PDB file as gemmi writes it, atoms N, CA and C in Angstrom:
CRYST1    1.000    1.000    1.000  90.00  90.00  90.00 P 1                      
ATOM      1  N   MET A   1      24.203 145.774  40.776  1.00  0.00           N  
ATOM      2  CA  MET A   1      24.097 145.954  42.465  1.00  0.00           C  
ATOM      3  C   MET A   1      24.786 147.088  43.045  1.00  0.00           C  
ATOM      4  N   GLU A   2      23.804 147.762  44.070  1.00  0.00           N  
ATOM      5  CA  GLU A   2      23.884 148.591  44.735  1.00  0.00           C  
ATOM      6  C   GLU A   2      25.029 148.465  45.284  1.00  0.00           C  
ATOM      7  N   THR A   3      25.790 149.107  46.113  1.00  0.00           N  
ATOM      8  CA  THR A   3      27.034 149.399  47.208  1.00  0.00           C  
ATOM      9  C   THR A   3      25.904 148.900  48.086  1.00  0.00           C  
ATOM     10  N   TYR A   4      25.194 149.182  49.080  1.00  0.00           N  
ATOM     11  CA  TYR A   4      24.312 148.845  50.025  1.00  0.00           C  
ATOM     12  C   TYR A   4      23.938 147.387  49.982  1.00  0.00           C  
ATOM     13  N   THR A   5      23.453 147.048  49.304  1.00  0.00           N  
ATOM     14  CA  THR A   5      22.837 145.414  48.817  1.00  0.00           C  
ATOM     15  C   THR A   5      23.687 144.510  49.020  1.00  0.00           C  
ATOM     16  N   ALA A   6      24.910 145.201  47.830  1.00  0.00           N  
ATOM     17  CA  ALA A   6      26.032 144.065  48.041  1.00  0.00           C  
ATOM     18  C   ALA A   6      26.989 144.218  49.990  1.00  0.00           C  
ATOM     19  N   MET A   7      26.581 145.129  50.391  1.00  0.00           N  
ATOM     20  CA  MET A   7      27.133 145.500  51.758  1.00  0.00           C  
ATOM     21  C   MET A   7      26.365 144.345  52.841  1.00  0.00           C  
ATOM     22  N   ARG A   8      25.326 144.560  52.485  1.00  0.00           N  
ATOM     23  CA  ARG A   8      24.168 143.946  53.287  1.00  0.00           C  
ATOM     24  C   ARG A   8      23.945 141.870  52.890  1.00  0.00           C  
ATOM     25  N   HIS A   9      24.217 141.848  51.732  1.00  0.00           N  
ATOM     26  CA  HIS A   9      24.408 140.264  51.564  1.00  0.00           C  
ATOM     27  C   HIS A   9      25.547 139.734  51.944  1.00  0.00           C  
ATOM     28  N   PHE A  10      26.764 140.677  51.988  1.00  0.00           N  
ATOM     29  CA  PHE A  10      27.931 140.224  52.640  1.00  0.00           C  
ATOM     30  C   PHE A  10      28.070 139.909  54.456  1.00  0.00           C  
ATOM     31  N   ALA A  11      27.128 140.853  55.058  1.00  0.00           N  
ATOM     32  CA  ALA A  11      27.177 141.134  56.637  1.00  0.00           C  
ATOM     33  C   ALA A  11      26.102 139.730  56.858  1.00  0.00           C  
ATOM     34  N   ASP A  12      25.256 139.879  56.096  1.00  0.00           N  
ATOM     35  CA  ASP A  12      24.400 138.754  56.035  1.00  0.00           C  
ATOM     36  C   ASP A  12      24.556 137.274  56.285  1.00  0.00           C  
ATOM     37  N   SER A  13      25.902 137.081  55.435  1.00  0.00           N  
ATOM     38  CA  SER A  13      26.048 135.827  55.133  1.00  0.00           C  
ATOM     39  C   SER A  13      27.838 135.483  55.811  1.00  0.00           C  
ATOM     40  N   TRP A  14      28.972 136.165  55.449  1.00  0.00           N  
ATOM     41  CA  TRP A  14      30.122 136.080  56.250  1.00  0.00           C  
ATOM     42  C   TRP A  14      30.393 137.160  57.327  1.00  0.00           C  
ATOM     43  N   GLY A  15      29.597 138.018  57.297  1.00  0.00           N  
ATOM     44  CA  GLY A  15      30.148 138.731  58.399  1.00  0.00           C  
ATOM     45  C   GLY A  15      29.143 138.156  59.603  1.00  0.00           C  
ATOM     46  N   LEU A  16      28.221 137.432  59.464  1.00  0.00           N  
ATOM     47  CA  LEU A  16      27.610 136.698  60.621  1.00  0.00           C  
ATOM     48  C   LEU A  16      29.126 135.913  60.910  1.00  0.00           C  
ATOM     49  N   LEU A  17      29.076 134.939  59.847  1.00  0.00           N  
ATOM     50  CA  LEU A  17      30.114 134.232  60.443  1.00  0.00           C  
ATOM     51  C   LEU A  17      31.346 134.412  61.371  1.00  0.00           C  
ATOM     52  N   ALA A  18      31.753 135.607  60.373  1.00  0.00           N  
ATOM     53  CA  ALA A  18      32.897 136.402  61.690  1.00  0.00           C  
ATOM     54  C   ALA A  18      32.510 136.242  62.674  1.00  0.00           C  
ATOM     55  N   MET A  19      31.383 136.779  62.962  1.00  0.00           N  
ATOM     56  CA  MET A  19      31.537 137.512  64.481  1.00  0.00           C  
ATOM     57  C   MET A  19      30.928 136.262  65.187  1.00  0.00           C  
ATOM     58  N   THR A  20      30.551 135.058  65.059  1.00  0.00           N  
ATOM     59  CA  THR A  20      29.960 133.702  65.685  1.00  0.00           C  
ATOM     60  C   THR A  20      31.620 133.057  65.968  1.00  0.00           C  
ATOM     61  N   LEU A  21      32.505 133.351  65.061  1.00  0.00           N  
ATOM     62  CA  LEU A  21      33.983 132.441  65.280  1.00  0.00           C  
ATOM     63  C   LEU A  21      34.381 133.427  66.286  1.00  0.00           C  
ATOM     64  N   PHE A  22      34.232 134.760  66.488  1.00  0.00           N  
ATOM     65  CA  PHE A  22      35.090 135.760  67.147  1.00  0.00           C  
ATOM     66  C   PHE A  22      34.364 135.223  68.673  1.00  0.00           C  
ATOM     67  N   PHE A  23      32.982 135.247  68.811  1.00  0.00           N  
ATOM     68  CA  PHE A  23      32.404 134.878  69.794  1.00  0.00           C  
ATOM     69  C   PHE A  23      32.772 133.854  70.790  1.00  0.00           C  
ATOM     70  N   VAL A  24      32.591 132.805  69.962  1.00  0.00           N  
ATOM     71  CA  VAL A  24      32.946 131.643  69.983  1.00  0.00           C  
ATOM     72  C   VAL A  24      34.457 131.203  70.820  1.00  0.00           C  
ATOM     73  N   GLY A  25      35.667 131.883  69.936  1.00  0.00           N  
ATOM     74  CA  GLY A  25      36.972 132.410  70.748  1.00  0.00           C  
ATOM     75  C   GLY A  25      37.123 132.891  71.775  1.00  0.00           C  
ATOM     76  N   VAL A  26      36.092 133.992  71.889  1.00  0.00           N  
ATOM     77  CA  VAL A  26      36.520 134.368  73.113  1.00  0.00           C  
ATOM     78  C   VAL A  26      35.935 133.606  74.472  1.00  0.00           C  
ATOM     79  N   VAL A  27      34.555 133.070  74.421  1.00  0.00           N  
ATOM     80  CA  VAL A  27      34.704 132.004  75.138  1.00  0.00           C  
ATOM     81  C   VAL A  27      35.623 131.518  75.544  1.00  0.00           C  
ATOM     82  N   LEU A  28      35.859 130.649  74.630  1.00  0.00           N  
ATOM     83  CA  LEU A  28      36.902 129.404  74.731  1.00  0.00           C  
ATOM     84  C   LEU A  28      37.856 130.393  75.311  1.00  0.00           C  
ATOM     85  N   PHE A  29      38.635 131.366  75.208  1.00  0.00           N  
ATOM     86  CA  PHE A  29      39.698 131.720  75.599  1.00  0.00           C  
ATOM     87  C   PHE A  29      39.437 131.814  77.026  1.00  0.00           C  
ATOM     88  N   THR A  30      38.511 132.969  77.155  1.00  0.00           N  
ATOM     89  CA  THR A  30      38.061 133.163  78.699  1.00  0.00           C  
ATOM     90  C   THR A  30      38.245 132.010  79.500  1.00  0.00           C  
ATOM     91  N   PHE A  31      37.463 130.725  78.812  1.00  0.00           N  
ATOM     92  CA  PHE A  31      37.129 129.645  79.856  1.00  0.00           C  
ATOM     93  C   PHE A  31      38.129 128.346  79.880  1.00  0.00           C  
ATOM     94  N   ARG A  32      39.549 128.606  79.299  1.00  0.00           N  
ATOM     95  CA  ARG A  32      40.228 127.795  79.265  1.00  0.00           C  
ATOM     96  C   ARG A  32      41.172 127.389  80.733  1.00  0.00           C  
ATOM     97  N   PRO A  33      41.605 126.523  80.572  1.00  0.00           N  
ATOM     98  CA  PRO A  33      42.023 125.884  81.618  1.00  0.00           C  
ATOM     99  C   PRO A  33      42.497 126.198  83.006  1.00  0.00           C  
ATOM    100  N   GLY A  34      43.717 127.015  82.304  1.00  0.00           N  
ATOM    101  CA  GLY A  34      45.255 127.887  82.998  1.00  0.00           C  
ATOM    102  C   GLY A  34      44.647 129.532  82.809  1.00  0.00           C  
ATOM    103  N   GLY A  35      43.143 129.514  82.791  1.00  0.00           N  
ATOM    104  CA  GLY A  35      43.269 131.372  82.644  1.00  0.00           C  
ATOM    105  C   GLY A  35      42.479 131.792  84.540  1.00  0.00           C  
ATOM    106  N   LYS A  36      41.849 130.830  85.173  1.00  0.00           N  
ATOM    107  CA  LYS A  36      41.867 131.340  86.721  1.00  0.00           C  
ATOM    108  C   LYS A  36      43.102 132.454  87.162  1.00  0.00           C  
ATOM    109  N   THR A  37      44.007 132.163  87.415  1.00  0.00           N  
ATOM    110  CA  THR A  37      45.011 132.691  88.304  1.00  0.00           C  
ATOM    111  C   THR A  37      45.039 133.851  87.704  1.00  0.00           C  
ATOM    112  N   PRO A  38      45.522 134.232  86.321  1.00  0.00           N  
ATOM    113  CA  PRO A  38      45.736 135.565  85.516  1.00  0.00           C  
ATOM    114  C   PRO A  38      44.506 136.524  85.660  1.00  0.00           C  
ATOM    115  N   ALA A  39      43.411 135.620  85.488  1.00  0.00           N  
ATOM    116  CA  ALA A  39      42.144 136.620  85.454  1.00  0.00           C  
ATOM    117  C   ALA A  39      41.806 137.264  86.821  1.00  0.00           C  
ATOM    118  N   ASP A  40      42.273 136.136  88.132  1.00  0.00           N  
ATOM    119  CA  ASP A  40      41.956 136.763  89.926  1.00  0.00           C  
ATOM    120  C   ASP A  40      43.177 137.891  89.726  1.00  0.00           C  
ATOM    121  N   ASP A  41      44.370 137.833  89.119  1.00  0.00           N  
ATOM    122  CA  ASP A  41      45.592 138.827  89.304  1.00  0.00           C  
ATOM    123  C   ASP A  41      44.874 140.064  88.731  1.00  0.00           C  
ATOM    124  N   ALA A  42      44.188 140.110  87.422  1.00  0.00           N  
ATOM    125  CA  ALA A  42      43.952 141.492  86.598  1.00  0.00           C  
ATOM    126  C   ALA A  42      42.749 141.624  87.302  1.00  0.00           C  
ATOM    127  N   ALA A  43      41.444 141.150  88.488  1.00  0.00           N  
ATOM    128  CA  ALA A  43      40.625 141.087  89.437  1.00  0.00           C  
ATOM    129  C   ALA A  43      40.939 142.077  90.209  1.00  0.00           C  
ATOM    130  N   SER A  44      42.065 142.109  90.703  1.00  0.00           N  
ATOM    131  CA  SER A  44      42.495 142.476  91.955  1.00  0.00           C  
ATOM    132  C   SER A  44      43.242 144.006  92.385  1.00  0.00           C  
ATOM    133  N   ILE A  45      43.427 144.166  90.862  1.00  0.00           N  
ATOM    134  CA  ILE A  45      44.555 145.229  91.060  1.00  0.00           C  
ATOM    135  C   ILE A  45      43.523 146.750  91.091  1.00  0.00           C  
ATOM    136  N   PRO A  46      42.746 146.691  91.258  1.00  0.00           N  
ATOM    137  CA  PRO A  46      41.854 148.190  91.648  1.00  0.00           C  
ATOM    138  C   PRO A  46      42.175 148.252  93.167  1.00  0.00           C  
ATOM    139  N   LEU A  47      42.189 146.721  93.942  1.00  0.00           N  
ATOM    140  CA  LEU A  47      42.224 146.648  95.130  1.00  0.00           C  
ATOM    141  C   LEU A  47      43.740 146.763  95.654  1.00  0.00           C  
ATOM    142  N   LYS A  48      44.555 147.125  95.044  1.00  0.00           N  
ATOM    143  CA  LYS A  48      45.724 146.950  95.691  1.00  0.00           C  
ATOM    144  C   LYS A  48      46.656 148.076  95.866  1.00  0.00           C  
ATOM    145  N   GLU A  49      46.891 148.163  97.279  1.00  0.00           N  
ATOM    146  CA  GLU A  49      47.399 149.802  97.570  1.00  0.00           C  
ATOM    147  C   GLU A  49      48.654 149.987  97.138  1.00  0.00           C  
ATOM    148  N   ASP A  50      49.121 151.262  96.263  1.00  0.00           N  
ATOM    149  CA  ASP A  50      50.331 151.363  96.351  1.00  0.00           C  
ATOM    150  C   ASP A  50      51.483 151.544  97.343  1.00  0.00           C  
TER     151      ASP A  50                                                      
END                                                                             
């Protein structure tokens, strides 16, 4: 089996699963119950004056 074919087969199966799990983890982390206050603080950083 050629290297390209092996990598393509891996990306089609396990790579897709890994990217899906990463995406679900990011979404869950973003919408967790205690995340609003830190997100609001980070969003207001550019508007704060020194």
